[in-house]
N, C-alpha and C positions, 0 to 999 in steps of 0.2 A: 334195462327197461327204459323206454322213452319217458323222460321227466313229465312231459305233458300228459301222457297216458296215465302215469302214476298219480298225478294231481287230480285228474278227472275221476279215477277210481276212488281216490280218497274222498273227494267231494261227494261222489255218489253214495258212498257208504255213510258219510256223516249226514247227508240229506235224508237217507232212509231212517237213520236213528231219530232225526229230528221229527220226521213225520209220525213215527211210532209213538214218540213222547207227546207231541202236541195234539195228536188226533183226539184222545179222550178229553182234553181241555176244550177243544173246539166243539165237541158234541155237548159238553156241559153248558157252554155259553149259548150254543144254538138252542138247546132245550129250555134254558132259562128264559129265553125271549119269545117262546111260543105259548099259545093257549093250550089247554089240555086236549082239545079236539085236534088241533094241528099236530101236537106231539104224537098222539096215538095214531094219526093217519100216516105219519112218516117221521120216526124218531131221529133219523140221521141226516135229514136234509136241512139246509139253512132256512131260517124263518122268512116267510114272505111278508109278514107284518111284525112290527116290534111290540111286544107285550111287556110293559114295565111294571104292571101291577104285581107281577110275581116278586119283584124286588121290594115293593112296598109291603107286601104280605110278609116277606122274610124279615124285614126290619122291624115291623110293628107286632105281628102276631106270633112269630117264632122266637121273640125275645132275644134277638141277636145282640143288642147292646149289653144286656145283663150277662149273658154267657161269655161274650167276647171280653168284657171287663175282667171277669174271673180268670179267664185264660191268660189275659195280658198280665195280670198280677202274678199268677203262678209262673208263667214263662219268663217274665222279667226277673223275678226273684231267683228263679233257678239259674238263669244266665249269670247274674251277678255273683251268686254264691259259688257257682262252678268256676268262674274265672278267678275269683279270689283264692279259693282253696286249691284249685288245680294248678294255678301258677306257682303258689308256694310249694306244693308237693313236687312239681316238676323241677323247680329250681334246686330244691334240696337233693333230688335224685340225680340231677345233672351236674351240679357244681360243688356239692358238699360231700366230702369223703367220710363215711361212717360204716360201721359193721352192719351187714345185712342189707345194704342198699340195693344190690342186684336182686335179692330175693323179694324185696318189697315191690320193685319195679316189675318183676315177673308176675307177682300176684295181681297187679293192675292189668297187665296184659291178658292174663288168664281170665280175669273177670269180664273181658270183652266177649267171651264165648258163653257166658252164663245167662240164660234168660230169666226174667223176673219171676216167671211162674214157678221156678224151682224153689225160690226162697220166699214165696208170698205168705206162707203160714207164719213163720217166725217174724217176718216184717209186719204182718197184721197184728200179731200179739204185742210187738214193741209199740206200734202206733196207738193201739187201744190203751195199753198201760200208761203211756205218756199223755193220755187224754188229748191226742191230736187228731182223732178221727172227726169227720165232719168239720174240718177246718182247712183253709188254704195252705197253712204252714205244714199240715200233715201231708200235702202233696209236694210242696217245694222240697222238703228234706229227702224223701225217697227219689224224686226226680233228679236232685243233685247227686245223690249216691249213684244212680244209674248212669249219669252223664260223666262222672269223674274218670272212669277208666280210659275212655276215648280222649278226654281232655288232657289227661296226664301223658298219654302216649304221644299225642300230637305236639304238646308243648315241650316235652323233654326232647323229642326229636329235633325240634327247632332250636331249643336252647343249646343243644350239643354243637350246633353249627356256628354259634356266635363266637367271634374271636375272643380268646382268653386274654389277650393283651389289654383289651379295653377294661375288663373287670379287674385285672391285676393292677392297672393304673389307678382305678377307683379305690382299690383296697389300700394302695400306697398312700393315697390322699386321706386315708382315715375312715373310709366308708365301711360300715358294717354290712353283713350279708343282706339285711333288710333294706338298707339304703341302695345297695347295688341292684337288688331286684326292682326297687321302685324307680330309681333314677337312671339306670343303665339298661337293664334287661327288658323291662316292659315297654319302654319307648321304642326299642328296636324290634319288638315282637308284635307290632300291630297287625300284620297280615295273618299270622297264626291265631292271634286273639280273635280276630274277626271270623276266621273259619270256625273256631270253637264256639263262638257266640251264635253263629247261624245254625250249626248242627244242634246245639243245645236248645235253641229257641224252637226250631222245627219239631224236634223230638217231644219237647214238653207241650207245645201247642197242639200236637196231634194225638198225644197219649190218651188212651181210652181205658185200658184195663185197670190200672191203679185208681183212676178216678171213679170207676164203677164200684170198686171194692171199698174205698174209703169215704166217698161222698154220698150221703143220703138226703141231705137238705137240698130241695130244689133251688133255693136261692144261691147256693154255693156251687152248683154244677158248672163244669167247664164246657167249652163249646162242643166238642165231640159228644160228650155225655148228654148235654141238654138237647142237642139236635136229634140224637138217636131216640131219646125218650119222647120228644115231641112228635116227630114224624112217624115213627113206627106205631105209636099208640093211636094217632089221630088221622094222619094223612098218608096212608101207605101208598095210594095210587096217584097222589098229586106230584108227579115227577117234575113238571116245570117249576113249581114252588120249591121243591127240594133242591133242584139244580141251582136256582137263584140263591138259595141259602148257602149252598156249598161254595158258590162263586164268591159270596161276601166273606165266608169264613176263611178262604185261602188268601184273600187280598192282603192282610197284614204280613203273611209269610213272604209273598211275592215282593212286597215293598221293601221288607228287610233285606232280602237277597239283592234286589236291584240297587239298594243303597250301598251294600258292602261287597258287590260282586267282584270288583277288581282286587280288593284285599283278600277275598275268599279264594280266588284262583291263585293268587300269589302264596297264600298260606298252604294250599294243597301241594304246590310244586316246590316250595322251599324245603330243603333237606333231601330232595330227590337226588341232587347232584351236589357234591361238595365243591365250594368255590375257594 
């Protein structure tokens, strides 16, 4: 096949995927910049005039700062706890020989296929008996538990590819396993750590089901829960204001990805081919 034709076909396919992915975002931005009348007249067309009052409404009336702060606390806490516990578990499964290691790793892999709805009842009982309902900690711990299987899978896959000679040299210098993890493995694993951080942040930032079950105090609602309660109950037909609120709510996720995108891609591709 002609290389130029092959490249053209590849670019055409990628361009098609890009259009499919970006089109909903474009509609959201277009809708957020319209008046209600202009939106109802033509929901999919670009705005003829810019209406920024929708964003003012979203910031002040929809309580975006309060909900976003709660989500930021939960997401940041989940990311930090997942990285700490996941890296320790992955290092143990990758570099420490002990009985039952493969079975524990298999359990983590199998947990990737288990949805939270299956174990929501025992999880709810545990959270209530631990007096963690209606608290942000009561979200951080279940979110971390749900994020650990993917984190351990990605981290162990990456740790397996690291050269053993470097760790053996550190061990000969008197380093313990803890020091090898902190001083050798983690500095070499920034790409996969960034990948895990992005996946965990996005998952906890967008999570709705557990927040709906565990949070009843309006002051502790996360962004998805707070926006759903606000717009569904009061402003069902105010689509421009809803789109402006959604645009503001996804901005932190986009910024995190843009800041870590190079390491994110490197973390996804690392371990695909042994070097």
